[in-house]
C-alpha positions as CSV (number, residue, x, y, z in Angstrom):
1,M,-32.7,-56.8,14.8
2,K,-30.6,-58.0,11.9
3,R,-30.1,-54.5,10.6
4,F,-29.1,-53.3,14.0
5,I,-26.4,-56.1,14.2
6,I,-25.1,-55.2,10.8
7,L,-25.0,-51.5,11.7
8,L,-23.2,-52.3,15.0
9,A,-20.7,-54.5,13.1
10,V,-20.0,-51.7,10.6
11,L,-19.5,-49.2,13.5
12,L,-17.2,-51.5,15.3
13,L,-15.3,-52.1,12.1
14,F,-15.0,-48.4,11.5
15,A,-13.9,-47.8,15.1
16,G,-11.3,-50.5,14.8
17,A,-10.0,-49.1,11.6
18,T,-9.8,-45.6,13.1
19,V,-7.8,-46.9,16.1
20,L,-5.4,-48.7,13.8
21,W,-5.1,-45.7,11.6
22,W,-4.4,-43.5,14.6
23,K,-1.9,-45.9,16.1
24,N,-0.1,-46.3,12.8
25,G,0.0,-42.6,12.2
26,S,1.5,-42.0,15.7
27,R,4.4,-44.5,15.2
28,A,7.8,-43.6,13.9
29,Q,8.0,-43.3,10.1
30,D,11.0,-45.7,10.1
31,P,12.1,-47.0,13.6
32,A,15.3,-48.5,12.1
33,N,16.5,-45.3,10.5
34,K,18.5,-43.5,13.2
35,S,19.8,-40.8,10.8
36,S,18.8,-37.2,11.5
37,Q,18.1,-34.2,9.4
38,I,17.6,-30.5,10.0
39,F,13.9,-29.6,9.7
40,V,13.1,-25.9,9.3
41,V,9.9,-24.3,10.4
42,V,9.5,-20.9,8.7
43,K,8.1,-18.1,10.8
44,G,4.4,-17.8,10.2
45,E,3.9,-21.4,9.0
46,G,0.7,-23.1,10.3
47,V,0.1,-26.6,11.6
48,R,-1.1,-27.9,8.3
49,E,1.9,-26.6,6.4
50,I,4.3,-28.0,9.0
51,A,2.5,-31.4,8.9
52,N,2.7,-31.6,5.1
53,S,6.3,-30.6,5.2
54,L,7.1,-33.3,7.8
55,K,5.4,-35.9,5.6
56,T,7.3,-34.7,2.5
57,K,10.6,-34.9,4.3
58,G,9.8,-38.5,5.4
59,L,9.6,-37.7,9.1
60,I,6.0,-38.7,9.8
61,K,3.5,-41.2,8.5
62,D,0.3,-39.2,8.4
63,P,0.0,-35.3,8.4
64,I,-3.7,-35.6,9.4
65,V,-2.8,-37.5,12.6
66,F,0.0,-34.9,13.3
67,F,-2.6,-32.1,12.9
68,L,-5.2,-33.8,15.2
69,Q,-2.6,-34.8,17.8
70,T,-1.2,-31.3,18.2
71,K,-4.8,-30.0,18.6
72,R,-5.6,-32.8,21.1
73,L,-2.5,-32.0,23.1
74,G,-3.1,-28.2,23.0
75,L,0.3,-27.7,21.4
76,D,-0.7,-26.3,18.1
77,K,-0.1,-22.8,19.3
78,D,3.3,-23.8,20.8
79,L,5.1,-25.0,17.7
80,E,8.2,-22.8,17.3
81,A,9.8,-21.3,14.3
82,G,13.4,-22.3,13.7
83,D,15.3,-25.4,12.7
84,F,15.2,-28.8,14.5
85,R,17.2,-32.0,14.4
86,L,14.7,-34.7,13.7
87,S,14.8,-38.4,12.8
88,P,12.4,-40.8,11.0
89,S,13.0,-43.1,14.1
90,M,11.2,-40.6,16.3
91,S,7.5,-41.2,17.2
92,L,5.0,-38.6,16.3
93,Y,4.7,-37.5,20.0
94,T,8.5,-37.0,20.2
95,I,8.6,-34.9,17.0
96,I,5.8,-32.7,18.4
97,Q,7.6,-32.2,21.6
98,N,10.8,-31.3,19.7
99,L,8.9,-28.7,17.7
100,T,7.6,-27.0,20.8
101,H,11.1,-26.6,22.3
102,G,14.6,-27.4,21.4
103,T,15.0,-25.4,18.2
104,L,18.7,-25.2,17.1
105,D,18.2,-21.7,15.7
106,I,15.8,-18.9,16.7
107,W,14.0,-16.4,14.5
108,I,14.7,-12.9,15.6
109,T,13.0,-9.9,14.0
110,I,14.6,-6.4,14.2
111,P,12.2,-3.6,13.2
112,E,13.2,-0.6,11.3
113,G,14.2,2.6,13.1
114,I,15.2,1.3,16.5
115,R,18.5,2.0,18.2
116,A,21.3,-0.5,19.2
117,E,20.1,-0.7,22.8
118,E,16.7,-1.8,21.7
119,I,18.2,-4.4,19.4
120,A,20.2,-5.6,22.4
121,N,17.0,-6.0,24.4
122,I,15.4,-8.1,21.6
123,L,18.5,-10.4,21.5
124,K,18.6,-10.6,25.3
125,K,15.0,-11.9,25.3
126,G,15.4,-14.3,22.3
127,I,19.0,-15.7,22.3
128,P,20.0,-17.9,25.3
129,S,23.7,-17.1,24.8
130,Y,23.2,-13.3,25.1
131,K,25.8,-11.5,27.3
132,P,25.6,-8.0,28.7
133,D,28.7,-6.8,26.8
134,W,26.8,-7.4,23.5
135,R,25.1,-4.0,24.1
136,E,28.3,-2.0,23.8
137,T,29.4,-3.9,20.7
138,L,26.1,-3.4,19.0
139,A,26.3,0.4,19.7
140,T,29.6,0.6,17.8
141,R,27.7,-0.2,14.6
142,E,24.6,2.0,15.1
143,G,22.9,2.5,11.7
144,Y,24.4,-0.6,10.2
145,L,22.4,-3.3,12.1
146,F,20.1,-4.0,9.3
147,P,16.4,-4.4,10.2
148,D,15.2,-7.8,9.1
149,T,14.2,-11.3,10.3
150,Y,17.2,-13.5,11.1
151,L,17.6,-17.2,11.9
152,I,20.2,-17.0,14.7
153,P,21.8,-20.1,16.4
154,R,20.7,-20.3,20.0
155,D,24.4,-20.6,21.0
156,A,25.6,-17.7,18.8
157,D,28.2,-15.3,20.1
158,I,28.2,-11.5,19.4
159,N,30.7,-11.9,16.6
160,L,28.3,-14.2,14.7
161,V,25.4,-11.8,15.4
162,M,27.3,-8.8,14.2
163,S,28.4,-10.7,11.1
164,L,24.8,-11.6,10.2
165,L,23.5,-8.1,10.6
166,N,26.5,-6.3,9.0
167,N,26.6,-8.7,6.0
168,N,22.9,-8.2,5.4
169,F,23.4,-4.4,5.5
170,G,26.3,-4.8,3.0
171,N,24.3,-6.9,0.6
172,K,21.4,-4.5,0.7
173,Y,23.5,-1.4,0.4
174,D,25.5,-2.8,-2.6
175,G,22.2,-2.7,-4.6
176,V,21.8,1.0,-4.0
177,D,23.1,3.5,-6.5
178,A,24.7,5.7,-3.9
179,E,27.5,7.2,-5.9
180,K,25.1,9.6,-7.7
181,T,24.3,11.4,-4.5
182,G,27.8,12.7,-3.8
183,L,27.4,11.7,-0.2
184,S,29.5,9.3,1.8
185,Q,28.0,6.0,3.1
186,E,28.1,7.5,6.6
187,E,26.2,10.5,5.5
188,I,23.6,8.5,3.6
189,V,23.0,6.1,6.5
190,T,22.9,9.0,9.1
191,I,20.3,10.9,7.0
192,A,18.3,7.6,6.5
193,S,18.3,7.1,10.2
194,L,16.7,10.5,10.6
195,V,14.2,9.8,7.9
196,E,13.3,6.5,9.5
197,R,12.4,8.1,12.8
198,E,10.6,11.2,11.3
199,A,8.4,9.6,8.6
200,K,5.9,7.0,9.6
201,L,4.5,6.6,6.1
202,A,6.5,5.4,3.1
203,Q,5.2,8.1,0.9
204,D,6.6,10.8,3.2
205,R,10.2,9.5,3.3
206,P,11.5,10.9,0.1
207,L,9.9,14.3,1.1
208,V,11.6,14.2,4.5
209,A,14.8,13.4,2.8
210,S,14.4,16.4,0.6
211,V,13.8,18.7,3.6
212,I,17.0,17.5,5.3
213,L,19.1,17.8,2.2
214,N,17.6,21.2,1.4
215,R,18.5,22.5,4.9
216,L,21.9,21.0,4.8
217,G,22.4,22.7,1.4
218,I,21.9,26.2,2.9
219,G,23.5,25.6,6.3
220,M,20.2,25.6,8.1
221,K,19.9,23.7,11.4
222,L,17.8,20.5,11.0
223,D,15.8,20.9,14.2
224,I,14.8,17.2,14.3
225,D,13.1,16.0,17.4
226,A,14.4,12.4,17.0
227,T,18.0,13.6,17.4
228,V,17.1,15.1,20.8
229,Q,15.3,11.9,21.8
230,Y,18.4,10.0,20.9
231,A,20.6,12.3,23.0
232,L,18.2,12.0,26.0
233,G,18.4,8.3,26.0
234,Y,16.3,5.9,28.0
235,Q,13.3,7.3,29.8
236,E,12.6,5.4,32.9
237,N,9.2,6.8,33.6
238,E,8.0,6.1,30.1
239,K,9.9,2.8,29.7
240,T,11.1,3.9,26.2
241,W,14.3,5.1,24.5
242,W,12.4,7.7,22.6
243,K,10.8,10.4,24.9
244,K,7.3,11.2,23.7
245,N,6.8,14.9,24.5
246,L,9.9,17.0,24.4
247,T,10.1,20.2,26.5
248,K,11.9,23.4,25.8
249,D,14.6,22.4,28.2
250,D,15.0,19.1,26.3
251,L,15.7,21.0,23.1
252,K,18.6,22.8,24.8
253,I,20.4,19.6,25.8
254,N,24.2,19.9,25.3
255,S,24.9,17.1,22.9
256,P,26.5,16.8,19.5
257,Y,23.4,14.9,18.5
258,N,21.0,17.8,19.3
259,T,20.2,19.3,15.9
260,Y,18.4,22.2,17.5
261,R,21.8,23.5,18.8
262,N,24.2,22.2,16.2
263,A,24.1,22.8,12.4
264,D,24.9,19.9,10.1
265,L,24.3,16.2,10.7
266,P,24.7,14.4,14.0
267,P,28.1,12.7,14.3
268,S,26.6,9.3,13.5
269,P,23.3,7.5,12.8
270,I,20.6,7.7,15.5
271,S,18.7,4.5,14.5
272,N,19.0,1.6,12.2
273,P,17.1,2.4,9.0
274,G,15.5,0.0,6.6
275,L,16.1,-0.1,2.8
276,S,13.2,2.2,2.0
277,S,14.6,5.0,4.1
278,I,18.1,4.5,2.5
279,M,16.5,4.6,-0.9
280,A,14.6,7.8,0.0
281,V,18.0,9.5,0.6
282,V,19.4,8.2,-2.6
283,N,16.3,9.2,-4.5
284,P,14.8,12.2,-2.6
285,S,11.8,14.2,-3.9
286,K,12.8,17.3,-5.8
287,T,11.3,20.1,-3.7
288,N,12.0,23.4,-2.1
289,Y,10.5,22.3,1.2
290,L,12.3,23.3,4.4
291,Y,9.6,22.4,6.9
292,Y,7.1,19.7,7.8
293,V,4.6,19.0,10.6
294,S,2.8,15.8,11.5
295,D,-1.0,15.5,11.9
296,K,-2.6,13.2,14.4
297,S,-2.6,10.3,12.0
298,G,1.2,10.6,11.4
299,H,0.9,12.0,7.9
300,L,3.4,14.8,7.3
301,H,2.5,18.2,5.7
302,F,5.3,20.2,4.1
303,A,6.0,23.9,3.6
304,T,8.6,26.0,1.8
305,T,8.4,29.1,4.1
306,L,8.0,29.5,7.9
307,K,4.7,31.3,7.2
308,E,3.3,28.3,5.4
309,Q,4.7,26.1,8.3
310,N,2.8,28.2,10.9
311,V,-0.4,27.8,8.8
312,N,0.0,24.1,8.8
313,I,0.7,24.0,12.5
314,E,-2.5,26.0,13.2
315,K,-4.5,23.9,10.7
316,Y,-3.5,20.5,12.1
317,G,-3.9,21.6,15.7
318,L,-0.3,21.1,16.8
């Protein structure tokens, strides 16, 4: 009986200590400190990382209580990436609520190889201040809306968005040794936009660039499907800006972007290429290739002559 009483006393003491620990960890770090600071949650950060960062910044008392509380409330999956205005005077619950909504800036990811209208759709979905006229403004800088992940203020206007994307492009392009190519920036970006759409795999990009440059060098039409897809525009039935299966009639579309009808490059970029595609144009493979065909996995197979190309087409069942 005595041992039972001792055990019960220990359990009660432990439970009491746990309750005090939980309550203390849930209180504000410093109720008297009303100052605020910007707390940034990086995209991809987990609950433990966020908790430890909050503790380091002096915004919470106990990272373990933060972790357990978000789990208990079912909000661990709702913590947003972005930056937040937080204060040591906020309770743990208030901080958690702030981190699930109310970010000052929003992380926006722009993938490689999409066109301006697709970027507009991403911004429309992610930025509360988006306006319909953004679409037209973005289209004026097709090719230079650099693919990357951006932290954009939720109240941003189109001028700020354009500045972020264009400045990033400029910074990346400045690191490219473009002068050795003898090509203008517009030509490099336009060719890179073709490479981005045509080559799914990184190792194929310098080879595709070589094919395009080789064809341009002898005045041969590029015959690139992606330029026709760009000219065709949005496909309502497929819900995509890039038609999947082109027909013979599609290849006859009367558009300056149709490289099946027009020799030379299209008049401007058809997508927004990433740095690797730009580098592929600046440093293309040295080949005599004039043709390529894709297999079912997306890997490209190259040929110098039309006869070799036809063999590849038959071999890969296309």
